[in-house]
N, C-alpha and C positions, 0 to 999 in steps of 0.2 A: 691732866698735863699741867707740864710744868712751868711757873712764872718766869717770861722771858724777862731780865732785868737789861738795862743799860746805860753805864756810865759816862759820860764826856765830862772833859778837863779843859777848861779853859784858861789858860796860864796869864800871868801879866806880861808887859814888855821887858824887864829883867829879871824875871822873877820866873823860871821855867819850872817843868813838871816833875826834875826832879829834887827842886827844892824841899823843904819838911814841910809846908803845909799841906801843897797838893802830893807828895810823894806818901805821905800817911793816909791822908784820905782817901787815896787809890788803894792803897792796902787794905782799909778799911771795909770798902766797896765789895773787893772782891771775895774778902773773908764773909761778908753779907750777901754773897753770892750772884755779884756782878762780874760773869764770866765775861761778858762783852763789854769792852771800855776802849772810849777815842782820847787818845791826847792829841790836842789842836796843838800845832807846833807853827808858829809862827818864822816866815823866812824876813818877814819887814823888820829893821830893827830902828824904828824911830829914834831918835836924841832929841833931847833938849826940848821938852815940851812941858813939864811941870811948870805950873804958871802961864802958859800963853792957850789961851783958849782955841785959836784959831789952828795950831799945830795939833791941839788933842783932838780936836774933830776930824782934822786929817787923818789923824792915825788910827784914829777910832775906824772912821770908813773903810782906811785900808786893811785892817787888821779882821774886820767885821766880813770883807770879802772872803780873807784867807780863810777865814773859820766857816762862812757858808759852802767856800769849795771842797773842804776836806767833809763838810759832811752833807753835800748834794745827793749823793746817792742811798744816803741812810733810809730806810723806812720805819719813821718812828711809831707809826699806828701796830708794826708788829713787836711792840715792847708793850707790857703790862704795867713797868714801872721803871721809869726817865731817872737818872739824877743827874741834875747840871753843877759840879762845883766848880767853882771859878776865882780867880785873884786878881785887886786890882782893877784895870780898863778890860779884862777878860769878865767881870760882873756884869759890867755895861753893855758887853761882845752877848753874853749867855741871854741875860734879860732882852734885850732887843732880838736876838735869834728867835724865842719864843714867840714872841708876839709877832713879829712880820712872816713868820714860817707857820703861825699856826697849831705849834707843838702845845699838846695839852696833857694836864696830869703828870708836870714834871715837878720835881721837889729840888728847891734851889740853896747851894750853901756857898754863902758870898762872904770869902776872903777880904778885908781890905776892900768894902766898895767907894767907887768916889762917887762923888756928887752927882755927875754926867749920869751913873745907874741910876739912880734915883728920876733923873729927868727922861730917859726913855720909856718908865713904866705908865702904861696906857691903861692899862686894866689890872689895878693894884688888888682888887679883890679874888684874882683868880692868880696870885701870886704866891706860891707857896713857898717861901723862904726863913732862913736864918743866916745871921752875920755876926760879924765879928770884924774890928777896929781896935786901935792902939789911940790912946790919948794925945801920943807925939807922931802922930802919922803927918809927914811933910806933905802928903799929897793930897791932904783933903783939910776941911775945916770938921776934926772928928765930931764936935758937938752938936755941928748942924746937920753930919751925916746921921746920927743918931736919932735926932728929932724927925727927919726926913725919913727915916726907915719906921722909927714907932708911929708917925704919921699914916704909915701905911700899913700899920697894924703887922710890922715884921719883926721880931724879936731880935734884937740886937747886942752883943757884949762888948763891953767897952774894957778895956786891958789898960791901966794906968802904966804912965811912962815906955809904952811902946809903940815903937815906930811902926813902918810900913811893912816890913817885915811880921809883925807880930813879936820883937824881939826889942830888948833894953841890953844896957850895958853888962849884965850880970846873968853870965851863963846858965847857970843852975835856975835861977828865976825863969828864963826862956824855956828851959825844960820844961818848970812847971805848968807855965802860960801852955806849951806845946801839948802839954797832957790835958789841961783844963778843956782846951778848943777842940782837939780830939776826940776826948769826951763826950763835949755837946754835939758835935760832930756825927759821932757814931750812931748817939741816939735820934738824930734826924735821917740817918743813910737805913737804919733798922727800923723808921715809923710807916 
C-alpha cells in the first residue's frame, strides 16, 4: 500500500502561500510525493500588531480559528506522513493546532518563528521540527528565539542580516539564503 502523505502550509499575516519560502517548500513537498496539500488562507488581515502583545494574542486566536475551520474535516489518521510548513504567526498556529487536536507524528518546518511559537509548546519532546530565522528580524528577538528553540532541542538556522522574510538588501545573497533554506527544508521533508 502506498504511503499516504499530507502537507499543510500555514502562512504569516502578510506572507502568503505564494511568497518564496512557502512556494518553494510546497514544490519540494510535491516532488517528495505529498500529493495532498492544503494551503491555509486567512480572511482576517490584522494590522499594526507588532510589539502589541494584546493585538498579537487576538490575531493569533482569530487566525487559529480560521485554520481550525480549514482543517476541520481532515482525517489526519488517514495519513502515514504529515508535514506542517509554517511562517511567522503561522508557526505558533501550526504548533498549537497539533497540540490542541492531538495530531501526531507531524514534522514541522518553522520559518521565522515568533517567541509566541515556543510559548505554546506543551510537549517539546514530541515536537519534530527545524527552524529558520534572520538576525535582523524585527518581529522577534532573534537570539532569544534561537535560545528558545535550542532549549527545546529544535535545530535552528540563523541568517546574518536577514529580516522577517529571510532577506537582506542584496538580491543575490537572498537567492543564496533561499537555496540554503530550501536544501535544509528538503532534508526535513524527505526524512
